[in-house]
C-alpha positions as CSV (number, residue, x, y, z in Angstrom):
1,X,156.2,115.3,104.5
2,X,156.2,116.6,107.5
3,X,155.2,120.0,105.2
4,X,152.0,118.2,104.0
5,X,150.7,117.0,107.3
6,X,150.9,120.6,108.7
7,X,148.7,121.5,105.5
8,X,146.8,118.8,106.4
9,X,143.7,120.2,108.5
10,X,144.0,123.7,106.3
11,X,143.3,121.7,103.0
12,X,140.5,119.9,105.6
13,X,139.4,123.4,106.6
14,X,138.8,124.5,102.8
15,X,137.7,121.4,101.5
16,X,135.0,121.5,104.3
17,X,134.2,125.2,103.8
18,X,133.7,124.2,100.2
19,X,131.3,121.8,100.8
20,X,129.3,124.1,103.2
21,X,129.1,126.8,100.4
22,X,128.4,124.2,97.9
23,X,125.4,123.9,99.4
24,X,124.5,126.6,101.4
25,X,125.1,129.5,99.1
26,X,121.8,131.4,100.5
27,X,122.3,133.8,103.3
28,X,119.6,134.0,105.8
29,X,118.9,137.5,107.5
30,X,116.7,137.8,110.5
31,X,116.0,141.3,112.3
32,X,113.7,142.0,114.6
33,X,112.6,145.7,114.1
34,X,110.4,146.5,117.5
35,X,111.4,143.9,119.9
36,X,110.0,146.5,122.5
37,X,106.0,145.2,120.9
38,X,104.7,142.6,122.4
39,X,104.8,140.2,119.4
40,X,108.4,142.2,118.6
41,X,108.8,140.3,122.6
42,X,107.5,136.9,122.1
43,X,109.2,136.9,117.9
44,X,112.6,137.0,120.2
45,X,111.0,134.2,123.3
46,X,109.5,131.9,121.3
47,X,110.7,132.0,117.5
48,X,113.8,133.6,117.7
49,X,116.9,134.3,114.7
50,X,118.3,130.6,115.0
51,X,114.7,129.4,114.7
52,X,114.5,131.5,111.6
53,X,117.8,131.3,109.9
54,X,117.0,127.2,110.4
55,X,113.8,126.7,108.5
56,X,114.1,129.2,105.8
57,X,117.2,126.9,104.8
58,X,114.9,124.4,105.3
59,X,112.6,125.5,102.8
60,X,114.9,126.5,100.9
61,X,116.0,122.8,99.9
62,X,112.1,121.3,100.5
63,X,111.3,124.3,97.2
64,X,114.2,123.0,95.6
65,X,112.9,119.4,95.6
66,X,109.5,120.0,94.7
67,X,110.5,122.2,91.7
68,X,113.3,119.7,90.8
69,X,116.2,121.7,91.5
70,X,119.0,120.0,92.9
71,X,122.0,122.1,91.6
72,X,122.8,126.1,91.7
73,X,122.8,125.9,88.0
74,X,118.8,124.9,88.4
75,X,118.3,126.5,91.1
76,X,117.7,130.6,90.8
77,X,120.4,133.3,92.2
78,X,119.6,134.4,95.2
79,X,122.7,135.6,97.4
80,X,120.4,137.1,100.1
81,X,116.7,136.1,101.2
82,X,116.4,139.1,104.3
83,X,113.2,138.0,107.1
84,X,112.7,141.5,108.8
85,X,110.1,141.6,112.2
86,X,107.8,145.3,111.4
87,X,104.9,146.5,113.6
88,X,101.8,146.8,110.7
89,X,98.7,146.0,110.9
90,X,96.8,144.2,108.1
91,X,98.6,140.9,106.7
92,X,100.1,138.5,108.4
93,X,103.8,139.2,106.1
94,X,104.1,140.5,102.5
95,X,107.0,140.0,100.0
96,X,108.9,142.5,98.2
97,X,110.9,139.3,95.4
98,X,112.2,142.4,94.2
99,X,114.8,142.2,97.4
100,X,114.1,139.1,98.3
101,X,112.7,141.0,101.9
102,X,109.6,139.0,103.6
103,X,108.2,141.4,106.5
104,X,106.6,140.2,109.2
105,X,104.1,141.9,111.6
106,X,104.9,141.9,115.0
107,X,101.2,142.5,115.4
108,X,100.1,139.6,113.3
109,X,103.1,137.7,115.8
110,X,101.6,139.3,118.8
111,X,97.8,138.0,118.5
112,X,98.3,133.8,118.3
113,X,97.1,132.5,120.8
114,X,98.5,129.6,122.9
115,X,101.6,127.1,121.6
116,X,100.9,127.9,118.2
117,X,103.0,130.5,116.7
118,X,106.0,128.5,115.7
119,X,104.4,126.1,114.2
120,X,102.1,129.2,112.9
121,X,105.3,131.1,112.2
122,X,106.9,127.8,109.7
123,X,103.6,127.8,107.8
124,X,103.9,131.7,107.6
125,X,107.3,131.4,106.0
126,X,107.1,128.4,104.1
127,X,104.2,130.1,101.7
128,X,105.9,133.1,102.4
129,X,109.5,131.8,101.4
130,X,107.6,130.0,98.2
131,X,106.6,133.2,96.6
132,X,107.4,133.9,93.2
133,X,106.3,135.9,90.4
134,X,102.5,136.1,90.0
135,X,100.7,134.6,87.0
136,X,97.6,133.9,86.0
137,X,95.0,134.8,88.6
138,X,95.7,134.2,91.3
139,X,96.5,131.4,94.6
140,X,93.1,129.7,95.1
141,X,93.0,129.6,90.7
142,X,96.0,129.0,89.3
143,X,96.8,126.3,92.1
144,X,93.8,124.2,90.7
145,X,94.5,125.1,87.1
146,X,98.6,123.3,87.0
147,X,96.8,120.4,89.7
148,X,95.1,120.1,87.0
149,X,98.1,120.5,84.5
150,X,100.0,117.7,86.5
151,X,97.3,115.1,86.2
152,X,97.3,115.2,82.6
153,X,101.6,114.7,82.3
154,X,102.8,114.2,86.4
155,X,106.0,116.3,86.7
156,X,104.6,119.1,85.3
157,X,104.4,122.1,87.3
158,X,108.2,121.4,88.1
159,X,108.8,120.9,84.2
160,X,106.8,124.5,83.6
161,X,108.6,126.2,86.5
162,X,112.4,125.1,85.4
163,X,111.6,126.4,81.9
164,X,110.3,130.0,83.5
165,X,113.9,129.8,85.0
166,X,114.2,132.8,82.8
167,X,111.2,133.9,81.5
168,X,107.7,132.9,79.9
169,X,105.8,131.8,77.3
170,X,102.7,130.3,76.6
171,X,104.7,127.8,73.8
172,X,105.9,125.7,77.1
173,X,102.6,124.4,77.4
174,X,102.7,122.7,74.1
175,X,106.0,121.9,74.8
176,X,105.0,120.1,78.0
177,X,101.3,119.2,77.0
178,X,101.5,119.6,73.0
179,X,98.1,122.4,73.3
180,X,98.5,126.0,74.0
181,X,97.6,126.7,77.3
182,X,94.4,129.0,76.0
183,X,92.8,125.2,75.3
184,X,94.0,123.1,77.6
185,X,91.9,126.1,80.2
186,X,89.2,125.4,78.3
187,X,89.2,122.3,78.8
188,X,89.9,122.5,82.3
189,X,86.9,125.2,82.8
190,X,84.8,122.4,81.0
191,X,85.3,119.5,83.0
192,X,85.5,121.7,86.3
193,X,82.5,123.6,85.3
194,X,82.7,128.0,86.3
195,X,83.6,127.7,89.8
C-alpha cells in the first residue's frame, strides 16, 4: 500500500502527459531570424513567440473542427509546424507545404500601422495555416464553387476534405453529390454566370 502511495504522483503525471500528447500532438516552433530589423523588433515586442505558439494551437484546433477531424486518425499527420520571421519584400507570408514552414515577412510586420499588428498577424496565421495543396483555379473561384457545393449538400466541403486525405479523385463529387464535377461546374456557371 505504501509503495502504491509513492507511485501515485508518478502515475498521475504520466497520465496527464499522455492526455496532453494526444490532444497536442503537433509541435510548434517559432524563430525570429531578423531581431535587429524594425519588423523583427515589432514581432518580439508586440507579438512574441509564446503568443504565436498559442495561436497556432488554437488555429489547428479550429481547422480540425471546421473540417470535421476530431481524432488524430482523421487528421493529417504533422509533427512540426514552423514559423520563421524573415527579411524579404513582396507577400506578407508564404508557405512551404512540403516542410510545414510558414515564412512571415518582417517588412510586412514593420509596415503595419497602429495597434492592429497582433490582429493582422493572427488573421495572417489563420490564412497560412489553412493552406493545403492547391486545387483547381485558386482562392476565389474554388471558394465560391465549394460554397455552392455546400449549398447542395450541407457539410460537403468537410466531407470532400476528409475523402482527399490521401488522394484526390473526381469520383468524390459523384459519391457526395451524385453528379460528376464537370456537370456540377456547368450548373454552377449557368446559375451564377461567367463572373
